[in-house]
N, C-alpha and C positions, 0 to 999 in steps of 0.2 A: 254620096257619103263614103262609098268604098274608095273612090278616087282620093278624097280628102285624107282618109286613114292611111292609104298607100303613100301619099305625099309626106304626111307626118312621119310615117315609119322610115321613109327614105332619108328625111332630114335628121331624125334621131340616129340612124345608122351612120350617116356622114359625120355627125358631131362626135359620136363615140369613136369612130375610126380616126378622127383628127386628134382627139384628146389622148388616145392610147399611147401616142409617141412620147408623151411627157413622163411616162412611167418606166419602170424597169422592164427588162425583156420578158420575164415570166408574167407580170401583170399585163403587159402589152398583149401577149398571146391570149390570156384569159378574157380580156375585153373583146378581142377579135372573135373568139369562139362564141362568147355570150351574145354579141351583137348579131352574129350570123344565125344563132339559134332563135333569137327574138325576131329577126327578119323573116325566117322561114315559118315560124309559128303564126305570125300576123298574116302573112301572105296565104298560108294554108286556110286560115279562117275566112279571109276575104274571097279567095278563089275556089274554095272547096277542099274538104279534108282529103279527097282522093289525090290531090296534087302533092301530098306529102311524099309519095313514093319516089318522085323524081327530085323534089326540093331537098330531100335528105342528102342528095349528092353534093349540094352546096356546102352543107355542114361537114361532110366527109372530106371535101376538098380543103376546107380551112383547117381542120384538125390534122390532116395528113401533112399539109405544108408546115404547120406549126410544130408538130411532134413526130414527124416522119411516119413510118409504116406502123409503128406501135400505137401511136395516137389514133391513126385511122382505123385500125382493127378494133381498138377499145371503143371508139365512137360508133362503129358499125354494130357491135354487140349491144351497146347501150340503147341505140335507136331501133335496132331491128326487133329485139325481144318484145317491147311494149306494142309495137305496131303489129307483130304477128299474133299476139294473144288478144289484142283488141279487134281482130278480124279485118284490120286494114289491109293486110297482105293475104291474098287468096292462097289457100293451102296448096292448090295444084301448082302455084307459081313460087312457092316459098323458097325451095332450094335454088331455083334459077335466079331469083331476085337476090338471095344471100350471096351466091357466087358472083353475081353482077356487081354487088356492092364491094365484095372483096377484090374482084378484078380491077374495079375503078380505083380502089385504094392503092393497089400495087402499081398500076400504071401512073397514077398521080405521084406516088412516091418516087418512081423512076425518073419522071420528068422533073420533079422538084429537086431530087438529088443531083441530076445533071446540071440544072440551072444554078444550084447552089455551088457546085464545084466550079462551074464556069465563072460565076461571080467571084469566088475566092481566088481563082486563077487570075482574073482580071485585076482584083484588088492587090494581089501579090505583085503582079507586073507593074501596077501603078506605084506601089511602094518602092519597088526596085528602081523604076524610072525617076521617082522623086529623090531617092537617095543618091542615084548616079548624078542627077542634076545638081543636087546640093553639094556633092563631093567635087564635081567639076567647078562649081561656083567657088567653093573653098579653095581648091587648087589654084584657080585663077587669081583670087584675091591674095593668097599667100605668095604666089609666084611674083606678082607685082610688088608686094611688100619686100620680098627677099632681094629683088633686083634694085631696090631703092637704097640699099646700104651695104657697106663693106665692114661694118662694125660687128664683131663676132657676138658680143653680148646682145645686141639688137636682133641679130639673126636667130639666136637661140630663143629669145622672147617671142618673136613672131611664130616660130615653129611650134613651141609648146602651147602658145595661146590658141593656135588653130586646132590643136588636138583637144584642149580642155574646154573651149568656149561652147556654150549651148548652140550658138549659130555656126559653130565649126563642127568637129567630129563628136564632141559631146562626152568625152571621157572625164571622169571626176578629177584625175590627177595624172601628171606626167613629170618624170624626173630624167634629166639627161646627164650622162657621164661621157667625158672625152678622153681619148687615149693619150697618154704621155708619149712624146716622140720616141720612136724606136724602142718601146718597152711593152710589157704585157700588163701594165697598170692603167686602170681607168679611174679618173678622179671626178667627183661631183662638180658640176658647173652651175646648173640652174634647175629649180623645181617650180612648177606652178600648180596650185591646188591646195587643199586643206591638209593640215597635219592630223586633224581629228574630224569625226562626223559633225560635231557641233560647229566647227569652223566652216565646214562645207555648206551647212544649211544657212549660215549667216551670209556667206558669199553668194549663194543662189538668190537669197532674198534681195540682196543689193543689186544684182544683175537684173532681176525681174522688175524691181522698183524703178530703176533708172532706164530700163529698156535698152541696154547697151547691145550693140550688134558686134559682129566679128571685127569690122574695121575700127570701131571705137576701142575695143579691147586691145587690138594690136598697137594702137597709138598711146595706150596708157601703160607704157613700160614701167615708169617710175612708180605708179600706184601699185602695179602687180608685184613689183619687188618689195615694196613696203608691206603690202598685205600678207605676203608669204615670207616675211622676214625670218620667222622662227623656223620654217621648213628649210629655207635656203642656208641658214646657219648650219643645220645638220647635214644638208646635202654637200656643202663645200668641205666639211670635215670628214666626209666619207669617201673611201676609195676601196677598190678590190683588185685582185690579181687574177689573171687568166692563164697562168703558165702551167697549171696542172692538167694533164691530159684526161684525168678521170672526172674533173669538175664539169657539172652540167653547164655552167656559164661559159667555160672554156670551149665546150663543144658547140654551143650556140654561136660564139664568136667565130669559130672555125667554119661552121656551116654557112654563116652569113645569111641565115633565114630566120624569119620571125618564129617565136616559140611561145606557146601559152603554158604557163606553169600553174596547174591546179592547186587548190588549197592543201591537198594531201600528197602532193609530189614535191620532190627536192628536199625532203626532210633530212637526207644524209649528206646534203651539199652545204658546206660551211658558209660559202658566199651567199647562197639563196637564203639560208636561215638568218644570217646577219642582216640581210636586206629586209626580210620580213619583220624581224624584231625591231629594227631601227625605224622603219616607216609604217609599222602596223599594217602590213599587207597580207592578204590571203591569196586569192587568185590574182595573178599578174601576167602581163605579156611583156616579153623581152624582144625588142626590135633592133637589130644591128643597123647602124648607119654606115652604108658602104659606098665608097667612091673609088673608082678606078680599081676595083677588085680588092680593096683594102678596107677593113673595118676600122673606122676612125672614131666611132662613138657607140654608145649603148643607150637606148631609150627604154625606160620602164613606165608602163601605164597600168592603172588599176581603177576600180570603181569603189572607193572607200566609203562613199556616202549612200548611194542607192543600191549597191551590191548587185547591180546588173551583171549577168555573166558575160564575159568577153568571148567572142567567137572569132574564128579565123577570117570570116568574111568581113568582120569589123576591122581586124588588123590589116587586111589587104588594102583598105582605104588609106592607111597610114603610109604604106610602103612608098608610093610615088612622092609624097611629101618628104619622107625620110631621105630618099635618094637625092632629091633636089636640094634639100638642106645640107646634106653631106658635101655635095659639090660646092654649094655656096660657102660653107665653112672652110673648105680647102682653098677656095679662091680668096676669101677674106684673110686667111692665114698667110697665103702667098703675098697678098698686098701688104699686110702688116710687116712681113719679113723684108719685102722690098723697101718699105719705108724705113725700117730699122737699118738696112744696109746703106741707105742714103744718108743717114745721120750718125751711124755708128762706125767706129774704126774696125776694120776687119781683123786685125791682129789682136788687139787688146780688149775689144768689146766696149771701150769707152766711147763717149760722144766724140764727133770729129769737128773740124773747124767750121764746116757748113752749119752744123747745129748750133755752135757757139755764136756765129754771126746772126743766126735766126733768133737766138734767145736774148742777146744783149739789149735790143730795143725794149723787149718785154720787161727785163730786169730793171732797166732804166726807168721805165714808166712806173713800175711798182715802187722803186725807191723814191721817185718824185711824189707819188701819192701818199706815201707814209713818212716822207722826209727822213729816211733812214739810209745809212751808207751802203755802198756796194764795193767790196774789196776783190782784188784779183791777185793770184800768185802765178808767176811763170817759172816753171821748173825745167832745168837743163842738166842732163846727166854729164858729169865731168869725165873728160878723156874717153868719151864713148867711141870716137872714131878709132882710137888706138885699140880699144877692146875688140871692135869688129875686125880690125886688121890682124889682130893676134888670134882670135878664136873663130872668126867667120860669122856670117850673118845669121845662121841658124841659132847658134848659142846667143847671139846678140838679141834675136827676137824673143828667146826665152827670158832673157833678162828684162826686156821691155814689158813682157806679160807680168812677170813677178813684181816689177816696179809699179805697174798700174794697180795691182792688187794691194800693195803696201799703201799707196796713196789713198785708194778707195776705203781702206779699213780705218783710216784716221779721220777723214772729213765727215761732216754730218750728212744726214740723209738729204736735206734740202740743198746742199752744196752740189755744184756741177763740175765734174772732172772731164776734161777734154784732152785728146791727143792732138796737139797743134801741128805736128809733123816731125818725122825722124825721132830724135830723142828729146823733143821739146813738148812739154805738157802745160796746160792752163787749168787752174782751179778758180772758179767764180764763187765768191762767198757773200751771198745776200745778207743784209742786216748785220754785217760785222765790220767794225772799224779797223783801222790800220794796225792797232796794237793787237787786236784779236787775230788778225791775219798773220801777224808776225809769229804769234804763239803757235798757230797751226803749221806755219812753215818750219819752225824749229822742231816740232814733233816729227815732221816728215824727214828733215835732215838727219835727225837722230835715228829714226827707224831705218832709213836707207843705209846709214853708216854701219849699223849693226846687223843688217839682214844678210844671211848666208847665200848671196848670189853665186851661181856657178861661174867659175873663172875669175873671181874677184882677186885672187892672190896675184894675178899678173898686173893689177892696177897699182898706182902709186900708194905706198903705205899698206898695200895688201887689202885694200877695201874699195868698194864702189861708193861714190859720193855724188851729191847733187847740189847745184847752186840754184838759189831761189831769189827772185825779185818780187817784192810786194808793193802794191799801190792801192789807193782807195779813191773812190768817186763819191762825193757828197753833194747832193742837190744844193745849188746856190753858192758853191765855193767859187772863188776867183783864181787868177793865175798867181804864181809865186815860185820860190825856189828855196832850197835850204839844205841842211845836212852836209855842208862843206862842198856843195856843188855850185857851179856858176848858174846864173839865172836861165841860160839857154839849155841847160842839161835836162831839166824837168819842165814839161809843159804844165800850164794851168789845167785844172780839172773841170772846167766848165763844160767840156765836151766828153761824151762817153768814150770816144776813141782815145782820148788822152789816158784813160785808165790803163789800157793794154800797152800803150806807147811808153808810159812811165814805168810800168812793171818790166817791160822789155829792157829799158835802159838800166833798170836796177839790177837785173840779172847779169848784165854785162859788167856792171861795177862789182858785183859779187865775185865774178870770175877774176877780175883784175886784182881784187884784194886777197886772193888765195883760194877761192872756191870753197866748197863744203860749208856753206853758210847762207843765211837769209839777209838780204839787203833791202831796207825799206826806201821807197821813193817818197821822201817827205817834201812838202811844199810849204811856203810861208803860212804860218798860222797853225801848223801841226805841232803837237806836243812831241818832244824828242824823248 
């Protein structure tokens, strides 16, 4: 019978200790102490009341582990007093037993505290190892993504996504500003994150519902830009200067070190206050993007939604990504500059012949798909060799630069202006027929004739002039001639190459007829 009761007691104890983990911490401890008291009472009844003297140690052990030394002392007093007055504790041993209980509580508390600290230390190291592993994983994924593109917009998206994604570094919002070349001005380029708390909660729900991981979010550049459209409109309109030595932002840029600005700091700094008011920021971290010892950008991060405090150990995780991104941005900018140099004229900044040759097939394809004309103007400055011989090539170059600006100011945004070589230029006019091209040419002739070019007084009639040949290519047109020219003068326009050939022949005819004019290359079927 005693054995059966003992087994039942043990089963009840096991069930209680299993069930207690489903409750809160305090309820858990209460169930543990209650079950230990029940276990001790039943076993005291089974094996004799005199066993209470040592069984009490089990209860003291549980209470001390649960509530430290205070809990153990309170349990000692509660248990010792009734046992003493009931005669369970012999009077001659009373003080010794009380000291024994107290000593047991102290020793148990010391051991429990040591084990608790050890466990906390182990948990802390495990968290650190997890974070380091996570950060290394993020750095690896971001590094691979950064290496996959030389597009600056894509690079910025990858960088900011890695900072704000839950599977990345997990900050609520990140905003990036890039430095204008050789200036103290930083302009907004891209922001990822909510503009308000409500937007942030909506974004989190979407990420959780779809179970997007960092790699997925990196690939969703277009969605991120659309989701944060309102934020990015504000970001791109925002800029600040760092040329004041007393400005906090200027000092951060100069130090090239991350800096956390608390909610009550920077109140006397106009730039910081403007950032706070514009983006509803309180605590924020400022991380300079440094490459080759130069600050090329500024990253702002904050936790607008969960209000989690930003610590320097959190910011330290961003620095390797920021450094790598800064180098990637510089490489992308260099690549973009190299590409521009390959298609842009170094003197005037206009497109060059290489770009024109590359664009002509695309323009032809577009014209064929829409069945719309493509016109071209070839411009040649009159008596320009005489100008260079008189004034030298330096002033001649200045005239070419001003001439390119005059032409660019007249044509439409979708028109393409190229420097063909020397003093010869080409203007491609998509979706414009010959008559429209002639009108554009006449505007250029008039603007050049009246522009105050330096040294123009040495030219004939005291002014600089230009001769222009105009031609059109219309999908489906055949060969022909006209406008007082023999048939062999102008080629048919069935070939896109004939467009420039006809315009070139027309500019020579404009020269023959006295210069300073537009001459159209008309073929049979054209309206005169």
